C-alpha positions as CSV (number, residue, x, y, z in Angstrom):
1,M,0.2,0.2,0.0
2,T,2.9,2.2,-0.1
3,D,2.6,3.8,-3.4
4,T,-1.3,3.7,-3.6
5,T,-4.0,6.4,-2.8
6,I,-5.9,5.0,0.6
7,K,-9.8,4.7,-0.2
8,F,-11.9,5.5,2.5
9,A,-16.0,5.2,3.4
10,V,-17.7,7.2,6.1
11,I,-20.4,5.7,7.8
12,G,-22.8,8.0,9.4
13,C,-23.0,11.6,7.7
14,G,-23.9,13.8,10.7
15,H,-21.8,16.7,11.5
16,I,-18.7,14.5,12.6
17,G,-19.2,12.2,9.5
18,K,-19.0,15.2,7.4
19,R,-15.9,16.5,9.0
20,H,-14.2,12.8,8.4
21,A,-15.4,13.3,4.8
22,R,-13.8,16.8,4.1
23,T,-10.7,15.8,5.9
24,I,-10.2,12.7,4.1
25,R,-11.2,14.8,0.7
26,I,-8.2,17.3,1.2
27,H,-5.4,14.8,1.9
28,P,-3.3,14.2,-1.0
29,E,-2.8,10.3,-0.5
30,A,-6.5,9.6,0.6
31,E,-9.8,9.4,-1.8
32,L,-13.1,9.4,-0.4
33,V,-14.9,6.8,-2.3
34,A,-18.6,6.4,-0.5
35,L,-20.8,7.5,2.1
36,C,-23.2,5.7,4.1
37,D,-26.2,6.7,6.2
38,I,-29.8,5.3,7.1
39,L,-31.3,8.7,6.3
40,P,-32.0,9.6,2.6
41,K,-29.1,11.4,0.8
42,A,-31.2,14.5,0.0
43,T,-31.8,15.2,3.6
44,L,-28.2,15.2,4.3
45,E,-26.7,18.2,2.7
46,L,-24.1,16.1,0.9
47,E,-24.2,18.4,-2.4
48,D,-20.4,18.7,-2.1
49,F,-19.8,15.2,-1.9
50,D,-19.9,13.7,-5.5
51,V,-19.1,10.0,-4.3
52,A,-21.4,6.7,-4.1
53,F,-23.9,6.9,-1.4
54,F,-25.4,3.7,0.6
55,D,-28.0,3.4,3.0
56,K,-26.9,0.3,4.7
57,L,-23.2,-0.5,5.6
58,E,-23.8,-4.2,4.3
59,T,-24.7,-3.1,0.9
60,L,-21.7,-0.9,0.6
61,L,-19.3,-3.7,2.1
62,N,-21.0,-6.2,-0.6
63,S,-20.6,-3.8,-3.6
64,D,-17.7,-3.5,-6.2
65,I,-16.5,-0.4,-4.4
66,D,-12.9,-0.5,-4.0
67,V,-12.4,0.5,0.1
68,D,-9.6,0.3,2.3
69,V,-10.8,1.9,5.4
70,I,-14.1,2.1,7.0
71,S,-14.5,5.6,9.1
72,I,-17.3,4.8,11.8
73,C,-19.3,8.1,12.5
74,T,-22.7,6.5,13.8
75,P,-24.4,6.4,17.3
76,N,-22.1,5.2,20.0
77,D,-24.1,1.9,20.3
78,L,-23.4,0.8,16.7
79,H,-19.6,1.2,16.7
80,T,-18.8,-2.2,17.9
81,Q,-21.4,-4.0,15.4
82,Q,-20.1,-1.6,12.5
83,S,-16.3,-2.4,13.5
84,I,-16.7,-6.1,13.3
85,L,-18.6,-6.0,10.1
86,S,-16.0,-4.0,8.3
87,L,-13.0,-5.9,9.6
88,N,-14.9,-9.2,8.4
89,A,-15.0,-7.6,5.0
90,G,-11.2,-7.2,5.0
91,K,-11.1,-3.4,5.7
92,H,-9.4,-1.2,8.2
93,V,-11.4,0.8,10.6
94,V,-11.4,4.3,11.8
95,C,-13.7,4.6,15.0
96,E,-15.0,7.6,16.6
97,K,-15.2,7.7,20.5
98,P,-16.1,5.7,22.2
99,M,-14.8,2.3,20.7
100,G,-17.6,0.6,22.5
101,L,-20.0,0.9,25.3
102,S,-18.2,-1.8,27.2
103,K,-14.7,-3.5,27.6
104,A,-16.3,-6.5,26.1
105,N,-17.4,-4.7,23.0
106,C,-14.0,-3.7,22.7
107,E,-12.3,-6.9,23.2
108,A,-14.8,-8.3,20.7
109,V,-13.2,-5.7,18.2
110,I,-9.6,-6.2,19.1
111,H,-10.3,-10.2,18.8
112,K,-11.6,-9.7,15.3
113,A,-8.9,-7.4,14.1
114,L,-6.0,-9.6,15.2
115,N,-8.1,-12.6,13.4
116,V,-8.2,-10.7,10.0
117,G,-5.0,-8.6,10.4
118,K,-6.3,-5.3,10.0
119,Q,-5.9,-2.0,12.0
120,V,-8.3,-0.4,14.2
121,F,-7.5,3.4,14.6
122,C,-9.4,5.0,17.7
123,V,-10.2,8.6,17.2
124,M,-8.9,10.6,20.1
125,Q,-7.8,13.9,18.2
126,N,-7.1,16.0,21.3
127,R,-3.8,14.2,21.9
128,Y,-2.7,16.5,19.1
129,S,-3.4,19.7,20.9
130,P,-0.5,21.9,21.2
131,P,-1.0,22.4,24.9
132,A,-1.6,18.4,25.4
133,V,1.5,17.8,23.3
134,W,3.4,20.1,25.7
135,L,2.0,18.6,28.8
136,K,3.0,15.2,27.7
137,K,6.7,16.4,27.1
138,L,6.5,17.7,30.5
139,V,5.2,14.7,32.5
140,N,7.6,12.5,30.1
141,E,10.8,14.3,31.0
142,E,9.7,14.6,34.8
143,H,9.9,18.3,35.0
144,L,7.1,18.4,37.3
145,G,8.8,15.9,39.7
146,N,6.5,13.6,41.3
147,I,2.9,14.1,40.3
148,H,0.9,15.2,43.7
149,T,-2.7,16.1,42.1
150,V,-4.5,16.2,39.0
151,Q,-7.8,18.0,38.7
152,I,-9.9,17.8,35.2
153,N,-12.9,20.2,35.0
154,C,-15.4,19.6,32.1
155,Y,-18.4,22.1,32.4
156,W,-20.3,22.0,29.0
157,N,-23.8,23.0,28.0
158,R,-25.8,20.3,26.3
159,D,-29.5,21.3,26.6
160,D,-32.8,20.6,24.9
161,R,-31.2,22.2,21.5
162,Y,-29.0,18.8,21.8
163,Y,-31.4,16.5,23.0
164,T,-34.1,17.1,20.5
165,K,-34.6,16.7,16.8
166,N,-37.2,18.4,14.9
167,G,-39.2,18.8,17.9
168,K,-39.1,15.2,19.2
169,A,-36.8,13.5,21.4
170,H,-33.5,12.8,19.5
171,P,-33.1,9.1,18.6
172,W,-30.2,8.6,20.6
173,H,-28.4,11.4,22.6
174,G,-29.8,10.8,26.3
175,K,-30.5,7.1,26.0
176,L,-28.8,4.9,28.1
177,E,-28.3,2.0,25.8
178,K,-27.1,4.0,22.8
179,D,-25.5,7.1,24.3
180,G,-24.0,5.6,27.4
181,G,-23.8,9.0,29.3
182,P,-21.6,12.2,29.2
183,L,-18.4,10.3,30.1
184,F,-18.8,8.4,26.8
185,T,-20.2,10.9,24.5
186,Q,-18.9,14.4,25.6
187,F,-15.9,13.7,27.7
188,S,-14.1,10.5,26.8
189,H,-11.5,12.6,25.1
190,Y,-10.5,14.3,28.2
191,V,-10.7,10.7,30.1
192,D,-8.3,9.6,27.1
193,L,-6.0,12.6,27.9
194,M,-5.8,11.6,31.5
195,Y,-4.9,8.1,31.0
196,W,-2.3,9.3,28.1
197,L,-0.6,11.7,30.7
198,F,-0.8,9.9,33.7
199,G,-1.7,6.1,33.3
200,D,-4.3,4.0,34.9
201,I,-6.6,4.8,38.0
202,D,-7.7,2.7,41.1
203,D,-9.5,3.7,44.3
204,I,-12.5,5.3,42.4
205,Q,-15.1,7.2,44.3
206,A,-18.0,9.2,42.9
207,R,-21.0,11.2,43.2
208,F,-23.6,11.6,40.1
209,D,-26.7,13.8,39.9
210,N,-29.4,15.1,37.3
211,F,-30.0,18.6,37.8
212,T,-31.6,19.5,34.5
213,H,-32.2,16.9,32.3
214,Q,-34.7,14.6,34.1
215,H,-36.8,15.2,30.8
216,S,-34.1,14.5,28.2
217,T,-31.7,11.9,29.4
218,E,-31.8,8.5,31.2
219,F,-28.6,9.5,33.0
220,E,-26.7,12.0,35.0
221,D,-25.9,15.4,33.7
222,A,-23.1,16.2,36.4
223,G,-20.4,14.1,38.2
224,F,-17.6,14.4,40.6
225,V,-15.1,11.2,40.5
226,N,-11.8,11.1,42.5
227,F,-9.3,8.2,42.4
228,R,-5.5,7.5,42.8
229,F,-3.2,7.1,40.1
230,I,-1.4,3.8,39.9
231,N,1.7,5.6,38.9
232,G,1.5,8.0,42.1
233,G,-0.8,11.0,43.0
234,I,-4.4,11.7,43.4
235,G,-6.8,12.9,40.8
236,S,-10.4,14.1,40.1
237,F,-12.4,14.5,37.2
238,N,-15.3,16.9,37.7
239,Y,-18.1,17.5,34.8
240,S,-21.4,18.9,33.8
241,T,-23.4,19.1,30.9
242,A,-26.2,21.2,32.5
243,T,-24.0,24.6,32.4
244,W,-26.2,27.4,31.4
245,G,-26.5,28.5,27.6
246,Q,-22.9,27.4,26.4
247,N,-19.7,25.6,27.3
248,M,-18.0,27.2,30.3
249,E,-14.7,25.5,30.8
250,T,-12.5,22.3,30.1
251,S,-9.3,22.5,32.2
252,I,-6.6,20.3,33.7
253,T,-4.5,21.3,36.7
254,V,-1.4,19.6,37.6
255,T,0.7,20.0,40.7
256,G,4.0,18.1,41.3
257,S,7.0,18.4,43.6
258,K,9.0,20.5,41.0
259,G,5.9,22.8,39.7
260,S,2.4,23.4,38.8
261,V,0.8,24.0,35.4
262,R,-3.1,24.7,34.5
263,I,-4.4,24.4,30.7
264,G,-7.9,26.0,30.8
265,G,-10.2,27.8,28.3
266,Q,-13.4,26.5,27.0
267,Y,-11.6,23.4,25.2
268,M,-8.4,23.1,27.4
269,D,-6.7,25.1,24.9
270,K,-4.9,28.0,26.7
271,V,-1.9,27.4,29.2
272,E,-3.0,29.8,32.0
273,Y,-0.3,28.9,34.6
274,C,3.2,27.5,34.4
275,H,5.7,27.7,37.4
276,I,8.3,25.1,37.3
277,D,11.7,25.2,39.2
278,G,14.2,25.8,36.3
279,Y,12.1,25.8,33.4
280,E,11.3,28.3,30.7
281,M,7.8,28.3,29.1
282,P,8.0,27.8,25.2
283,E,5.9,29.5,22.9
284,L,3.3,26.8,21.6
285,S,1.7,26.4,18.0
286,P,-1.7,28.0,17.5
287,V,-4.7,25.7,18.6
288,N,-7.1,24.6,16.1
289,P,-10.6,25.9,16.7
290,A,-13.3,23.8,18.5
291,N,-15.6,21.6,16.1
292,D,-18.6,24.1,15.7
293,Y,-22.0,22.1,15.4
294,G,-24.2,25.3,15.3
295,T,-26.1,25.3,18.8
296,Y,-23.1,23.6,20.5
297,K,-19.3,22.9,20.2
298,G,-16.9,20.0,21.0
299,S,-13.5,19.6,21.4
300,A,-10.7,21.1,19.0
301,N,-10.7,20.2,15.1
302,N,-7.6,17.9,15.1
303,H,-9.0,15.4,12.7
304,G,-6.4,16.2,9.9
305,H,-3.8,14.9,12.3
306,V,-5.8,11.6,13.0
307,F,-6.2,10.8,9.3
308,A,-2.5,11.7,8.4
309,N,-1.4,9.1,11.0
310,V,-3.8,6.4,9.5
311,I,-2.4,6.9,6.3
312,D,1.4,6.9,7.8
313,V,0.7,3.8,9.5
314,L,-0.9,2.1,6.4
315,K,2.0,3.2,4.3
316,N,4.5,1.8,7.2
317,R,6.0,5.0,8.0
318,T,5.0,5.5,11.7
319,T,3.1,3.9,14.3
320,I,-0.3,4.2,15.2
321,T,-1.3,7.3,17.7
322,T,-4.2,5.8,19.4
323,N,-4.4,1.9,19.0
324,A,-7.5,-0.2,19.8
325,M,-6.0,-1.4,23.2
326,E,-5.9,2.1,24.3
327,G,-9.4,3.0,23.1
328,M,-10.3,-0.1,25.1
329,K,-8.7,1.1,28.1
330,V,-10.4,4.5,28.1
331,V,-13.8,2.5,27.8
332,E,-12.8,0.3,30.6
333,M,-11.9,3.2,32.7
334,I,-15.4,5.0,32.1
335,E,-17.0,1.6,32.7
336,R,-15.4,1.5,36.4
337,M,-16.3,5.1,37.2
338,Y,-20.0,4.2,35.9
339,A,-20.2,1.2,37.9
340,L,-20.8,3.7,40.8
341,R,-23.9,5.1,39.6
342,D,-27.2,4.0,40.8
């Protein structure tokens, strides 16, 4: 595959699916060859994409279209099933978060990928954010010394604009078996960052509540979770989707034996504090803007880096950034947090 254009199909043509499609289309070594969604093409605003369209993944996989990679951007509960179908058809998989809604789901995908010799790429694009890359370097090079405390705050807005569609309840947002809850749908990128930076956790304690979404969700809209890091230090992950009007903050504050740092802003995009023994703060690259979905915003738009890594890996030029084992680990950590829900 080293000298060929890599051919992609995107499954699920909502906001994030279109983001994948546009990102694929502008990469010089990638080609978008198909789109797939259960909704009629005419309702999806796909006029910019002159490629084959299918209403079922199975129909696409059984067609004569040459596809190397299936990019899965469908509701959370479909990720496992569609990943396995794609792998069975001999395709590599790019899977939006979460990889599954349980560790068992993820294990099934990994088992299938190993059996068929194909790659599963998990979309955890916040690893490419310049402040996150900088903090990873600080931790790896032990500039902060021994880690004492890590506090992550995610205070976002997801109100009825998000949980309704065309005046009715959204078909999957807010449904426990399809959505899973805020740690899966809104904040798994930040659970991933925490794991990427500081490793696994144990001794988990938690409180959850539903303050403003009793009419629209089957789960909490706020949670305080605290724990110990296996590598040392204590941490907390505090979150809400009940912040009024708009997203307020996504931040991480780290204290260590040699210094402290805080990355804040609405999307963990600004270094707000850096005081480290013998260390001078470098100038960081600009941060990409947040994904804008009209009535709400998500994390930074770093999908270009994700797909560049997919292409480089398949052309044997580098190693995978977020592999399936790491994708599973994030799901397993969330599953352990949510085991404390009533």
